[in-house]
All heavy atoms as a GROMACS GRO file, in nm:
protein
  599
    1MET      N    1  -0.871  -2.029   1.163
    1MET     CA    2  -0.728  -2.016   1.179
    1MET      C    3  -0.658  -2.083   1.059
    1MET      O    4  -0.698  -2.192   1.024
    1MET     CB    5  -0.692  -2.079   1.320
    1MET     CG    6  -0.564  -2.014   1.368
    1MET     SD    7  -0.534  -2.063   1.538
    1MET     CE    8  -0.680  -2.090   1.627
    2ALA      N    9  -0.554  -2.035   1.017
    2ALA     CA   10  -0.490  -2.081   0.894
    2ALA      C   11  -0.430  -2.221   0.921
    2ALA      O   12  -0.442  -2.309   0.836
    2ALA     CB   13  -0.364  -1.986   0.863
    3ASP      N   14  -0.354  -2.242   1.018
    3ASP     CA   15  -0.297  -2.376   1.046
    3ASP      C   16  -0.258  -2.378   1.199
    3ASP      O   17  -0.283  -2.294   1.278
    3ASP     CB   18  -0.182  -2.401   0.955
    3ASP     CG   19  -0.077  -2.297   0.966
    3ASP    OD1   20  -0.055  -2.230   1.062
    3ASP    OD2   21   0.005  -2.282   0.865
    4ASN      N   22  -0.177  -2.483   1.233
    4ASN     CA   23  -0.145  -2.495   1.374
    4ASN      C   24   0.001  -2.455   1.404
    4ASN      O   25   0.066  -2.501   1.494
    4ASN     CB   26  -0.161  -2.647   1.411
    4ASN     CG   27  -0.299  -2.684   1.416
    4ASN    OD1   28  -0.387  -2.609   1.463
    4ASN    ND2   29  -0.344  -2.808   1.385
    5THR      N   30   0.049  -2.358   1.321
    5THR     CA   31   0.187  -2.314   1.351
    5THR      C   32   0.190  -2.233   1.483
    5THR      O   33   0.090  -2.198   1.544
    5THR     CB   34   0.226  -2.213   1.244
    5THR    OG1   35   0.147  -2.095   1.243
    5THR    CG2   36   0.222  -2.277   1.099
    6LEU      N   37   0.312  -2.203   1.529
    6LEU     CA   38   0.323  -2.133   1.654
    6LEU      C   39   0.252  -1.997   1.653
    6LEU      O   40   0.207  -1.950   1.756
    6LEU     CB   41   0.481  -2.119   1.684
    6LEU     CG   42   0.519  -2.048   1.806
    6LEU    CD1   43   0.469  -2.125   1.926
    6LEU    CD2   44   0.669  -2.038   1.807
    7THR      N   45   0.256  -1.927   1.535
    7THR     CA   46   0.204  -1.796   1.534
    7THR      C   47   0.060  -1.785   1.485
    7THR      O   48   0.007  -1.672   1.488
    7THR     CB   49   0.292  -1.711   1.435
    7THR    OG1   50   0.289  -1.764   1.309
    7THR    CG2   51   0.439  -1.700   1.485
    8ALA      N   52   0.002  -1.892   1.451
    8ALA     CA   53  -0.136  -1.895   1.389
    8ALA      C   54  -0.237  -1.820   1.488
    8ALA      O   55  -0.318  -1.741   1.442
    8ALA     CB   56  -0.186  -2.031   1.359
    9SER      N   57  -0.230  -1.843   1.611
    9SER     CA   58  -0.328  -1.786   1.700
    9SER      C   59  -0.308  -1.637   1.720
    9SER      O   60  -0.407  -1.551   1.729
    9SER     CB   61  -0.332  -1.850   1.837
    9SER     OG   62  -0.208  -1.828   1.911
   10TYR      N   63  -0.184  -1.589   1.707
   10TYR     CA   64  -0.152  -1.448   1.711
   10TYR      C   65  -0.196  -1.386   1.588
   10TYR      O   66  -0.242  -1.259   1.594
   10TYR     CB   67  -0.010  -1.429   1.746
   10TYR     CG   68   0.045  -1.479   1.880
   10TYR    CD1   69   0.109  -1.593   1.884
   10TYR    CD2   70   0.012  -1.408   1.987
   10TYR    CE1   71   0.150  -1.646   2.010
   10TYR    CE2   72   0.045  -1.449   2.113
   10TYR     CZ   73   0.123  -1.570   2.122
   10TYR     OH   74   0.152  -1.615   2.248
   11GLU      N   75  -0.172  -1.442   1.471
   11GLU     CA   76  -0.221  -1.386   1.348
   11GLU      C   77  -0.373  -1.369   1.350
   11GLU      O   78  -0.423  -1.266   1.304
   11GLU     CB   79  -0.185  -1.478   1.229
   11GLU     CG   80  -0.025  -1.482   1.211
   11GLU     CD   81   0.018  -1.577   1.098
   11GLU    OE1   82  -0.074  -1.667   1.052
   11GLU    OE2   83   0.134  -1.578   1.067
   12GLU      N   84  -0.438  -1.469   1.401
   12GLU     CA   85  -0.590  -1.462   1.406
   12GLU      C   86  -0.631  -1.343   1.502
   12GLU      O   87  -0.725  -1.267   1.470
   12GLU     CB   88  -0.646  -1.594   1.458
   12GLU     CG   89  -0.793  -1.597   1.466
   12GLU     CD   90  -0.859  -1.621   1.327
   12GLU    OE1   91  -0.794  -1.651   1.232
   12GLU    OE2   92  -0.984  -1.608   1.323
   13GLN      N   93  -0.556  -1.332   1.614
   13GLN     CA   94  -0.590  -1.224   1.707
   13GLN      C   95  -0.568  -1.078   1.651
   13GLN      O   96  -0.651  -0.993   1.658
   13GLN     CB   97  -0.517  -1.237   1.834
   13GLN     CG   98  -0.548  -1.134   1.938
   13GLN     CD   99  -0.478  -1.156   2.070
   13GLN    OE1  100  -0.367  -1.225   2.081
   13GLN    NE2  101  -0.517  -1.097   2.177
   14ALA      N  102  -0.458  -1.065   1.576
   14ALA     CA  103  -0.426  -0.941   1.508
   14ALA      C  104  -0.529  -0.913   1.408
   14ALA      O  105  -0.578  -0.795   1.386
   14ALA     CB  106  -0.279  -0.950   1.442
   15LYS      N  107  -0.573  -1.004   1.321
   15LYS     CA  108  -0.669  -0.991   1.223
   15LYS      C  109  -0.804  -0.947   1.284
   15LYS      O  110  -0.864  -0.859   1.241
   15LYS     CB  111  -0.689  -1.121   1.149
   15LYS     CG  112  -0.804  -1.125   1.057
   15LYS     CD  113  -0.822  -1.254   0.977
   15LYS     CE  114  -0.893  -1.357   1.069
   15LYS     NZ  115  -0.932  -1.473   0.989
   16ASN      N  116  -0.842  -1.009   1.397
   16ASN     CA  117  -0.970  -0.979   1.462
   16ASN      C  118  -0.962  -0.840   1.531
   16ASN      O  119  -1.057  -0.763   1.524
   16ASN     CB  120  -1.005  -1.088   1.560
   16ASN     CG  121  -1.041  -1.215   1.508
   16ASN    OD1  122  -1.081  -1.217   1.391
   16ASN    ND2  123  -1.033  -1.327   1.577
   17ILE      N  124  -0.845  -0.800   1.578
   17ILE     CA  125  -0.840  -0.659   1.640
   17ILE      C  126  -0.855  -0.563   1.532
   17ILE      O  127  -0.923  -0.462   1.538
   17ILE     CB  128  -0.704  -0.643   1.712
   17ILE    CG1  129  -0.698  -0.729   1.832
   17ILE    CG2  130  -0.671  -0.495   1.737
   17ILE    CD1  131  -0.568  -0.738   1.902
   18LEU      N  132  -0.780  -0.583   1.413
   18LEU     CA  133  -0.787  -0.490   1.299
   18LEU      C  134  -0.930  -0.481   1.243
   18LEU      O  135  -0.985  -0.369   1.227
   18LEU     CB  136  -0.681  -0.523   1.190
   18LEU     CG  137  -0.683  -0.434   1.073
   18LEU    CD1  138  -0.673  -0.286   1.102
   18LEU    CD2  139  -0.566  -0.484   0.980
   19LYS      N  140  -0.990  -0.591   1.222
   19LYS     CA  141  -1.128  -0.588   1.164
   19LYS      C  142  -1.227  -0.525   1.266
   19LYS      O  143  -1.309  -0.446   1.224
   19LYS     CB  144  -1.174  -0.736   1.127
   19LYS     CG  145  -1.092  -0.786   1.014
   19LYS     CD  146  -1.126  -0.935   0.994
   19LYS     CE  147  -1.261  -0.957   0.927
   19LYS     NZ  148  -1.285  -1.094   0.878
   20GLY      N  149  -1.210  -0.554   1.387
   20GLY     CA  150  -1.296  -0.488   1.495
   20GLY      C  151  -1.286  -0.343   1.498
   20GLY      O  152  -1.385  -0.269   1.503
   21GLU      N  153  -1.156  -0.301   1.488
   21GLU     CA  154  -1.138  -0.150   1.494
   21GLU      C  155  -1.197  -0.081   1.371
   21GLU      O  156  -1.241   0.032   1.377
   21GLU     CB  157  -0.991  -0.110   1.512
   21GLU     CG  158  -0.931  -0.156   1.647
   21GLU     CD  159  -0.995  -0.081   1.765
   21GLU    OE1  160  -1.054   0.018   1.750
   21GLU    OE2  161  -0.988  -0.135   1.881
   22LEU      N  162  -1.178  -0.148   1.256
   22LEU     CA  163  -1.241  -0.096   1.129
   22LEU      C  164  -1.389  -0.083   1.138
   22LEU      O  165  -1.457   0.017   1.111
   22LEU     CB  166  -1.189  -0.182   1.009
   22LEU     CG  167  -1.055  -0.165   0.969
   22LEU    CD1  168  -1.018  -0.276   0.869
   22LEU    CD2  169  -1.015  -0.035   0.905
   23LYS      N  170  -1.447  -0.189   1.189
   23LYS     CA  171  -1.592  -0.188   1.202
   23LYS      C  172  -1.640  -0.092   1.301
   23LYS      O  173  -1.743  -0.028   1.282
   23LYS     CB  174  -1.638  -0.330   1.238
   23LYS     CG  175  -1.781  -0.357   1.246
   23LYS     CD  176  -1.828  -0.497   1.259
   23LYS     CE  177  -1.977  -0.507   1.251
   23LYS     NZ  178  -2.031  -0.637   1.227
   24ARG      N  179  -1.576  -0.083   1.417
   24ARG     CA  180  -1.621   0.017   1.521
   24ARG      C  181  -1.612   0.150   1.476
   24ARG      O  182  -1.698   0.236   1.511
   24ARG     CB  183  -1.508  -0.006   1.644
   24ARG     CG  184  -1.554   0.057   1.767
   24ARG     CD  185  -1.468   0.040   1.886
   24ARG     NE  186  -1.366  -0.064   1.904
   24ARG     CZ  187  -1.381  -0.197   1.905
   24ARG    NH1  188  -1.486  -0.254   1.902
   24ARG    NH2  189  -1.286  -0.283   1.920
   25ARG      N  190  -1.519   0.183   1.377
   25ARG     CA  191  -1.512   0.321   1.327
   25ARG      C  192  -1.591   0.336   1.192
   25ARG      O  193  -1.588   0.450   1.144
   25ARG     CB  194  -1.366   0.358   1.307
   25ARG     CG  195  -1.293   0.384   1.438
   25ARG     CD  196  -1.143   0.377   1.419
   25ARG     NE  197  -1.084   0.426   1.551
   25ARG     CZ  198  -1.077   0.353   1.662
   25ARG    NH1  199  -1.128   0.226   1.670
   25ARG    NH2  200  -1.022   0.394   1.769
   26GLY      N  201  -1.654   0.231   1.143
   26GLY     CA  202  -1.722   0.242   1.022
   26GLY      C  203  -1.639   0.265   0.903
   26GLY      O  204  -1.676   0.323   0.804
   27ILE      N  205  -1.509   0.210   0.898
   27ILE     CA  206  -1.414   0.232   0.798
   27ILE      C  207  -1.406   0.106   0.705
   27ILE      O  208  -1.394  -0.004   0.750
   27ILE     CB  209  -1.277   0.264   0.851
   27ILE    CG1  210  -1.283   0.393   0.930
   27ILE    CG2  211  -1.173   0.279   0.743
   27ILE    CD1  212  -1.150   0.426   1.016
   28THR      N  213  -1.435   0.130   0.581
   28THR     CA  214  -1.434   0.026   0.483
   28THR      C  215  -1.296   0.000   0.440
   28THR      O  216  -1.203   0.075   0.455
   28THR     CB  217  -1.520   0.054   0.358
   28THR    OG1  218  -1.463   0.172   0.292
   28THR    CG2  219  -1.660   0.086   0.398
   29TYR      N  220  -1.274  -0.119   0.376
   29TYR     CA  221  -1.140  -0.137   0.314
   29TYR      C  222  -1.105  -0.032   0.204
   29TYR      O  223  -0.990   0.006   0.196
   29TYR     CB  224  -1.132  -0.283   0.239
   29TYR     CG  225  -1.136  -0.396   0.348
   29TYR    CD1  226  -1.200  -0.515   0.317
   29TYR    CD2  227  -1.077  -0.385   0.466
   29TYR    CE1  228  -1.206  -0.620   0.408
   29TYR    CE2  229  -1.073  -0.489   0.566
   29TYR     CZ  230  -1.143  -0.599   0.531
   29TYR     OH  231  -1.142  -0.707   0.614
   30ALA      N  232  -1.202   0.005   0.131
   30ALA     CA  233  -1.182   0.120   0.037
   30ALA      C  234  -1.128   0.236   0.108
   30ALA      O  235  -1.031   0.312   0.054
   30ALA     CB  236  -1.299   0.152  -0.040
   31ALA      N  237  -1.189   0.282   0.216
   31ALA     CA  238  -1.150   0.398   0.290
   31ALA      C  239  -1.013   0.380   0.352
   31ALA      O  240  -0.923   0.473   0.360
   31ALA     CB  241  -1.247   0.437   0.398
   32LEU      N  242  -0.982   0.260   0.405
   32LEU     CA  243  -0.849   0.229   0.457
   32LEU      C  244  -0.745   0.232   0.349
   32LEU      O  245  -0.644   0.292   0.372
   32LEU     CB  246  -0.852   0.085   0.521
   32LEU     CG  247  -0.722   0.037   0.586
   32LEU    CD1  248  -0.666   0.128   0.686
   32LEU    CD2  249  -0.728  -0.103   0.629
   33ALA      N  250  -0.772   0.187   0.234
   33ALA     CA  251  -0.685   0.202   0.122
   33ALA      C  252  -0.642   0.342   0.082
   33ALA      O  253  -0.539   0.378   0.066
   33ALA     CB  254  -0.742   0.127  -0.005
   34GLU      N  255  -0.748   0.434   0.094
   34GLU     CA  256  -0.724   0.574   0.066
   34GLU      C  257  -0.644   0.638   0.180
   34GLU      O  258  -0.546   0.709   0.146
   34GLU     CB  259  -0.865   0.647   0.071
   34GLU     CG  260  -0.942   0.625  -0.056
   34GLU     CD  261  -1.081   0.691  -0.059
   34GLU    OE1  262  -1.094   0.787   0.025
   34GLU    OE2  263  -1.164   0.658  -0.133
   35LYS      N  264  -0.660   0.603   0.301
   35LYS     CA  265  -0.592   0.650   0.407
   35LYS      C  266  -0.445   0.600   0.406
   35LYS      O  267  -0.350   0.681   0.433
   35LYS     CB  268  -0.644   0.611   0.545
   35LYS     CG  269  -0.780   0.681   0.574
   35LYS     CD  270  -0.844   0.627   0.696
   35LYS     CE  271  -0.981   0.685   0.742
   35LYS     NZ  272  -0.970   0.833   0.767
   36LEU      N  273  -0.420   0.478   0.373
   36LEU     CA  274  -0.285   0.424   0.359
   36LEU      C  275  -0.208   0.491   0.240
   36LEU      O  276  -0.093   0.515   0.248
   36LEU     CB  277  -0.287   0.272   0.340
   36LEU     CG  278  -0.333   0.192   0.464
   36LEU    CD1  279  -0.353   0.046   0.430
   36LEU    CD2  280  -0.233   0.210   0.578
   37THR      N  281  -0.287   0.511   0.132
   37THR     CA  282  -0.221   0.576   0.010
   37THR      C  283  -0.182   0.715   0.050
   37THR      O  284  -0.066   0.758   0.013
   37THR     CB  285  -0.320   0.574  -0.105
   37THR    OG1  286  -0.351   0.440  -0.140
   37THR    CG2  287  -0.267   0.658  -0.224
   38ALA      N  288  -0.255   0.791   0.128
   38ALA     CA  289  -0.217   0.918   0.177
   38ALA      C  290  -0.091   0.924   0.260
   38ALA      O  291  -0.015   1.016   0.255
   38ALA     CB  292  -0.330   0.981   0.247
   39LYS      N  293  -0.065   0.810   0.325
   39LYS     CA  294   0.064   0.794   0.392
   39LYS      C  295   0.180   0.738   0.321
   39LYS      O  296   0.286   0.729   0.362
   39LYS     CB  297   0.034   0.687   0.508
   39LYS     CG  298  -0.025   0.748   0.634
   39LYS     CD  299   0.086   0.804   0.714
   39LYS     CE  300   0.053   0.806   0.865
   39LYS     NZ  301   0.137   0.881   0.948
   40GLY      N  302   0.144   0.709   0.180
   40GLY     CA  303   0.248   0.664   0.100
   40GLY      C  304   0.252   0.510   0.079
   40GLY      O  305   0.347   0.458   0.003
   41ALA      N  306   0.162   0.439   0.137
   41ALA     CA  307   0.154   0.291   0.130
   41ALA      C  308   0.040   0.261   0.036
   41ALA      O  309  -0.076   0.266   0.071
   41ALA     CB  310   0.133   0.226   0.261
   42HIS      N  311   0.072   0.226  -0.082
   42HIS     CA  312  -0.040   0.194  -0.189
   42HIS      C  313  -0.081   0.059  -0.178
   42HIS      O  314  -0.008  -0.039  -0.207
   42HIS     CB  315   0.028   0.228  -0.326
   42HIS     CG  316   0.074   0.377  -0.334
   42HIS    ND1  317  -0.005   0.478  -0.347
   42HIS    CD2  318   0.200   0.429  -0.326
   42HIS    CE1  319   0.056   0.584  -0.345
   42HIS    NE2  320   0.189   0.562  -0.343
   43GLU      N  321  -0.207   0.037  -0.130
   43GLU     CA  322  -0.272  -0.089  -0.118
   43GLU      C  323  -0.405  -0.076  -0.185
   43GLU      O  324  -0.480   0.022  -0.160
   43GLU     CB  325  -0.285  -0.130   0.025
   43GLU     CG  326  -0.164  -0.143   0.108
   43GLU     CD  327  -0.102  -0.283   0.092
   43GLU    OE1  328  -0.159  -0.372   0.033
   43GLU    OE2  329   0.006  -0.301   0.146
   44SER      N  330  -0.447  -0.173  -0.265
   44SER     CA  331  -0.575  -0.169  -0.328
   44SER      C  332  -0.670  -0.226  -0.225
   44SER      O  333  -0.641  -0.293  -0.125
   44SER     CB  334  -0.584  -0.250  -0.448
   44SER     OG  335  -0.576  -0.393  -0.423
   45GLU      N  336  -0.813  -0.191  -0.250
   45GLU     CA  337  -0.912  -0.242  -0.158
   45GLU      C  338  -0.906  -0.398  -0.165
   45GLU      O  339  -0.911  -0.458  -0.058
   45GLU     CB  340  -1.051  -0.198  -0.201
   45GLU     CG  341  -1.166  -0.246  -0.131
   45GLU     CD  342  -1.289  -0.199  -0.179
   45GLU    OE1  343  -1.292  -0.116  -0.272
   45GLU    OE2  344  -1.396  -0.247  -0.126
   46ARG      N  345  -0.892  -0.462  -0.274
   46ARG     CA  346  -0.887  -0.605  -0.300
   46ARG      C  347  -0.768  -0.664  -0.222
   46ARG      O  348  -0.781  -0.766  -0.150
   46ARG     CB  349  -0.880  -0.637  -0.443
   46ARG     CG  350  -0.878  -0.779  -0.469
   46ARG     CD  351  -1.015  -0.843  -0.451
   46ARG     NE  352  -1.017  -0.973  -0.505
   46ARG     CZ  353  -1.110  -1.059  -0.493
   46ARG    NH1  354  -1.222  -1.019  -0.430
   46ARG    NH2  355  -1.110  -1.174  -0.553
   47ASN      N  356  -0.653  -0.605  -0.238
   47ASN     CA  357  -0.525  -0.648  -0.165
   47ASN      C  358  -0.538  -0.642  -0.016
   47ASN      O  359  -0.506  -0.735   0.055
   47ASN     CB  360  -0.419  -0.566  -0.210
   47ASN     CG  361  -0.283  -0.625  -0.162
   47ASN    OD1  362  -0.257  -0.745  -0.161
   47ASN    ND2  363  -0.195  -0.544  -0.109
   48LEU      N  364  -0.599  -0.539   0.032
   48LEU     CA  365  -0.630  -0.518   0.177
   48LEU      C  366  -0.720  -0.630   0.224
   48LEU      O  367  -0.698  -0.698   0.333
   48LEU     CB  368  -0.691  -0.385   0.210
   48LEU     CG  369  -0.591  -0.265   0.208
   48LEU    CD1  370  -0.672  -0.140   0.230
   48LEU    CD2  371  -0.482  -0.279   0.318
   49ALA      N  372  -0.836  -0.656   0.156
   49ALA     CA  373  -0.923  -0.760   0.193
   49ALA      C  374  -0.856  -0.891   0.202
   49ALA      O  375  -0.877  -0.964   0.298
   49ALA     CB  376  -1.044  -0.772   0.101
   50ASN      N  377  -0.771  -0.927   0.104
   50ASN     CA  378  -0.705  -1.054   0.106
   50ASN      C  379  -0.606  -1.058   0.227
   50ASN      O  380  -0.591  -1.163   0.287
   50ASN     CB  381  -0.645  -1.078  -0.030
   50ASN     CG  382  -0.732  -1.108  -0.133
   50ASN    OD1  383  -0.843  -1.151  -0.115
   50ASN    ND2  384  -0.691  -1.079  -0.260
   51LYS      N  385  -0.521  -0.958   0.234
   51LYS     CA  386  -0.426  -0.949   0.346
   51LYS      C  387  -0.485  -0.964   0.475
   51LYS      O  388  -0.434  -1.041   0.557
   51LYS     CB  389  -0.340  -0.820   0.331
   51LYS     CG  390  -0.227  -0.812   0.419
   51LYS     CD  391  -0.152  -0.678   0.401
   51LYS     CE  392  -0.067  -0.682   0.276
   51LYS     NZ  393   0.036  -0.570   0.275
   52ILE      N  394  -0.585  -0.890   0.506
   52ILE     CA  395  -0.649  -0.893   0.635
   52ILE      C  396  -0.716  -1.019   0.656
   52ILE      O  397  -0.710  -1.084   0.769
   52ILE     CB  398  -0.745  -0.769   0.653
   52ILE    CG1  399  -0.658  -0.643   0.654
   52ILE    CG2  400  -0.822  -0.790   0.784
   52ILE    CD1  401  -0.734  -0.518   0.645
   53SER      N  402  -0.784  -1.078   0.564
   53SER     CA  403  -0.845  -1.206   0.567
   53SER      C  404  -0.747  -1.318   0.606
   53SER      O  405  -0.786  -1.407   0.694
   53SER     CB  406  -0.918  -1.241   0.436
   53SER     OG  407  -0.972  -1.370   0.447
   54ARG      N  408  -0.629  -1.314   0.551
   54ARG     CA  409  -0.525  -1.419   0.582
   54ARG      C  410  -0.474  -1.391   0.721
   54ARG      O  411  -0.444  -1.484   0.789
   54ARG     CB  412  -0.416  -1.409   0.471
   54ARG     CG  413  -0.440  -1.470   0.343
   54ARG     CD  414  -0.316  -1.483   0.258
   54ARG     NE  415  -0.228  -1.360   0.261
   54ARG     CZ  416  -0.249  -1.256   0.169
   54ARG    NH1  417  -0.340  -1.266   0.070
   54ARG    NH2  418  -0.174  -1.156   0.181
   55GLY      N  419  -0.459  -1.265   0.761
   55GLY     CA  420  -0.408  -1.236   0.892
   55GLY      C  421  -0.262  -1.255   0.904
   55GLY      O  422  -0.205  -1.241   1.016
   56SER      N  423  -0.195  -1.264   0.789
   56SER     CA  424  -0.050  -1.289   0.797
   56SER      C  425   0.025  -1.162   0.746
   56SER      O  426   0.120  -1.173   0.660
   56SER     CB  427  -0.007  -1.413   0.707
   56SER     OG  428  -0.058  -1.393   0.568
   57PHE      N  429  -0.010  -1.052   0.810
   57PHE     CA  430   0.059  -0.923   0.772
   57PHE      C  431   0.172  -0.898   0.877
   57PHE      O  432   0.162  -0.953   0.992
   57PHE     CB  433  -0.044  -0.815   0.756
   57PHE     CG  434  -0.149  -0.815   0.869
   57PHE    CD1  435  -0.124  -0.766   0.988
   57PHE    CD2  436  -0.282  -0.868   0.839
   57PHE    CE1  437  -0.223  -0.770   1.095
   57PHE    CE2  438  -0.375  -0.865   0.934
   57PHE     CZ  439  -0.355  -0.820   1.055
   58THR      N  440   0.251  -0.796   0.853
   58THR     CA  441   0.352  -0.758   0.941
   58THR      C  442   0.304  -0.668   1.053
   58THR      O  443   0.203  -0.618   1.046
   58THR     CB  444   0.470  -0.682   0.864
   58THR    OG1  445   0.415  -0.557   0.822
   58THR    CG2  446   0.519  -0.765   0.747
   59ALA      N  447   0.384  -0.667   1.154
   59ALA     CA  448   0.357  -0.574   1.270
   59ALA      C  449   0.355  -0.432   1.217
   59ALA      O  450   0.271  -0.349   1.263
   59ALA     CB  451   0.460  -0.587   1.376
   60ALA      N  452   0.438  -0.402   1.121
   60ALA     CA  453   0.445  -0.257   1.069
   60ALA      C  454   0.319  -0.223   1.005
   60ALA      O  455   0.267  -0.116   1.008
   60ALA     CB  456   0.565  -0.241   0.983
   61PHE      N  457   0.266  -0.323   0.924
   61PHE     CA  458   0.140  -0.302   0.851
   61PHE      C  459   0.026  -0.280   0.946
   61PHE      O  460  -0.052  -0.188   0.936
   61PHE     CB  461   0.108  -0.417   0.753
   61PHE     CG  462  -0.033  -0.411   0.701
   61PHE    CD1  463  -0.050  -0.327   0.587
   61PHE    CD2  464  -0.141  -0.485   0.750
   61PHE    CE1  465  -0.178  -0.321   0.531
   61PHE    CE2  466  -0.260  -0.481   0.696
   61PHE     CZ  467  -0.282  -0.390   0.587
   62PHE      N  468   0.023  -0.364   1.058
   62PHE     CA  469  -0.074  -0.352   1.161
   62PHE      C  470  -0.075  -0.207   1.228
   62PHE      O  471  -0.170  -0.144   1.243
   62PHE     CB  472  -0.052  -0.458   1.259
   62PHE     CG  473  -0.152  -0.452   1.376
   62PHE    CD1  474  -0.283  -0.499   1.366
   62PHE    CD2  475  -0.107  -0.398   1.498
   62PHE    CE1  476  -0.370  -0.506   1.478
   62PHE    CE2  477  -0.201  -0.396   1.611
   62PHE     CZ  478  -0.334  -0.452   1.592
   63MET      N  479   0.060  -0.169   1.269
   63MET     CA  480   0.065  -0.044   1.318
   63MET      C  481   0.031   0.077   1.231
   63MET      O  482  -0.028   0.177   1.280
   63MET     CB  483   0.217  -0.019   1.370
   63MET     CG  484   0.254  -0.122   1.484
   63MET     SD  485   0.151  -0.103   1.632
   63MET     CE  486   0.212   0.055   1.684
   64MET      N  487   0.058   0.067   1.103
   64MET     CA  488   0.025   0.172   1.015
   64MET      C  489  -0.136   0.175   1.000
   64MET      O  490  -0.181   0.293   0.994
   64MET     CB  491   0.091   0.147   0.872
   64MET     CG  492   0.074   0.264   0.773
   64MET     SD  493   0.138   0.233   0.616
   64MET     CE  494   0.306   0.188   0.652
   65CYS      N  495  -0.186   0.063   0.989
   65CYS     CA  496  -0.343   0.072   0.984
   65CYS      C  497  -0.398   0.131   1.112
   65CYS      O  498  -0.493   0.210   1.101
   65CYS     CB  499  -0.390  -0.072   0.969
   65CYS     SG  500  -0.361  -0.143   0.815
   66MET      N  501  -0.345   0.085   1.229
   66MET     CA  502  -0.399   0.149   1.349
   66MET      C  503  -0.379   0.300   1.358
   66MET      O  504  -0.473   0.374   1.395
   66MET     CB  505  -0.329   0.079   1.470
   66MET     CG  506  -0.356  -0.060   1.498
   66MET     SD  507  -0.524  -0.093   1.546
   66MET     CE  508  -0.584  -0.179   1.408
   67ASP      N  509  -0.265   0.342   1.303
   67ASP     CA  510  -0.237   0.489   1.304
   67ASP      C  511  -0.327   0.567   1.218
   67ASP      O  512  -0.398   0.661   1.251
   67ASP     CB  513  -0.089   0.505   1.255
   67ASP     CG  514  -0.052   0.653   1.246
   67ASP    OD1  515  -0.085   0.734   1.344
   67ASP    OD2  516   0.024   0.696   1.151
   68VAL      N  517  -0.353   0.516   1.087
   68VAL     CA  518  -0.430   0.586   0.988
   68VAL      C  519  -0.587   0.589   1.028
   68VAL      O  520  -0.650   0.681   0.990
   68VAL     CB  521  -0.409   0.548   0.850
   68VAL    CG1  522  -0.263   0.567   0.807
   68VAL    CG2  523  -0.463   0.407   0.814
   69ILE      N  524  -0.625   0.489   1.102
   69ILE     CA  525  -0.773   0.494   1.137
   69ILE      C  526  -0.787   0.554   1.277
   69ILE      O  527  -0.901   0.561   1.331
   69ILE     CB  528  -0.832   0.355   1.130
   69ILE    CG1  529  -0.771   0.256   1.232
   69ILE    CG2  530  -0.819   0.296   0.994
   69ILE    CD1  531  -0.846   0.112   1.239
   70GLY      N  532  -0.687   0.600   1.350
   70GLY     CA  533  -0.696   0.675   1.466
   70GLY      C  534  -0.697   0.588   1.599
   70GLY      O  535  -0.734   0.642   1.698
   71VAL      N  536  -0.654   0.463   1.593
   71VAL     CA  537  -0.642   0.385   1.716
   71VAL      C  538  -0.513   0.420   1.789
   71VAL      O  539  -0.407   0.417   1.734
   71VAL     CB  540  -0.640   0.232   1.681
   71VAL    CG1  541  -0.633   0.153   1.805
   71VAL    CG2  542  -0.768   0.193   1.608
   72ARG      N  543  -0.535   0.456   1.917
   72ARG     CA  544  -0.421   0.486   2.000
   72ARG      C  545  -0.394   0.387   2.111
   72ARG      O  546  -0.286   0.384   2.165
   72ARG     CB  547  -0.444   0.624   2.060
   72ARG     CG  548  -0.454   0.736   1.958
   72ARG     CD  549  -0.326   0.757   1.875
   72ARG     NE  550  -0.347   0.848   1.761
   72ARG     CZ  551  -0.341   0.806   1.632
   72ARG    NH1  552  -0.327   0.689   1.597
   72ARG    NH2  553  -0.362   0.899   1.545
   73GLN      N  554  -0.486   0.303   2.139
   73GLN     CA  555  -0.465   0.205   2.236
   73GLN      C  556  -0.535   0.069   2.188
   73GLN      O  557  -0.655   0.077   2.129
   73GLN     CB  558  -0.530   0.237   2.370
   73GLN     CG  559  -0.463   0.342   2.443
   73GLN     CD  560  -0.527   0.392   2.573
   73GLN    OE1  561  -0.642   0.340   2.605
   73GLN    NE2  562  -0.451   0.450   2.659
   74VAL      N  563  -0.474  -0.044   2.212
   74VAL     CA  564  -0.527  -0.167   2.177
   74VAL      C  565  -0.521  -0.261   2.301
   74VAL      O  566  -0.423  -0.275   2.367
   74VAL     CB  567  -0.439  -0.236   2.059
   74VAL    CG1  568  -0.497  -0.377   2.029
   74VAL    CG2  569  -0.440  -0.149   1.940
   75SER      N  570  -0.636  -0.336   2.320
   75SER     CA  571  -0.637  -0.431   2.428
   75SER      C  572  -0.611  -0.570   2.376
   75SER      O  573  -0.671  -0.606   2.274
   75SER     CB  574  -0.775  -0.429   2.493
   75SER     OG  575  -0.783  -0.525   2.591
   76LEU      N  576  -0.527  -0.642   2.439
   76LEU     CA  577  -0.489  -0.774   2.390
   76LEU      C  578  -0.574  -0.887   2.471
   76LEU      O  579  -0.549  -1.003   2.447
   76LEU     CB  580  -0.343  -0.804   2.405
   76LEU     CG  581  -0.260  -0.711   2.323
   76LEU    CD1  582  -0.113  -0.746   2.353
   76LEU    CD2  583  -0.286  -0.719   2.184
   77GLU      N  584  -0.658  -0.840   2.561
   77GLU     CA  585  -0.746  -0.932   2.637
   77GLU      C  586  -0.847  -0.999   2.547
   77GLU      O  587  -0.894  -0.939   2.452
   77GLU     CB  588  -0.820  -0.861   2.752
   77GLU     CG  589  -0.725  -0.806   2.849
   77GLU     CD  590  -0.798  -0.731   2.968
   77GLU    OE1  591  -0.924  -0.741   2.964
   77GLU    OE2  592  -0.734  -0.668   3.040
   78THR      N  593  -0.858  -1.126   2.566
   78THR     CA  594  -0.958  -1.205   2.480
   78THR      C  595  -1.082  -1.239   2.566
   78THR      O  596  -1.082  -1.245   2.677
   78THR     CB  597  -0.890  -1.329   2.427
   78THR    OG1  598  -0.842  -1.410   2.529
   78THR    CG2  599  -0.783  -1.290   2.320
   0.00000   0.00000   0.00000
């Protein structure tokens, strides 16, 4: 976890959900970058790796990633 801010645990959870969905579907950061680029969001593989590792991305970025990799439902249970 990055720090003890109010949102740190939520950032960690969002990061873990995104990484889990990518792994479950066998999608690499390079493939995610291609899918996002096709939607008009130009992100390099390296930039995605850094952004997801930090976990401090926007809800819009999270939703766009979920959309392009085909996730339609997300469980928030831990």
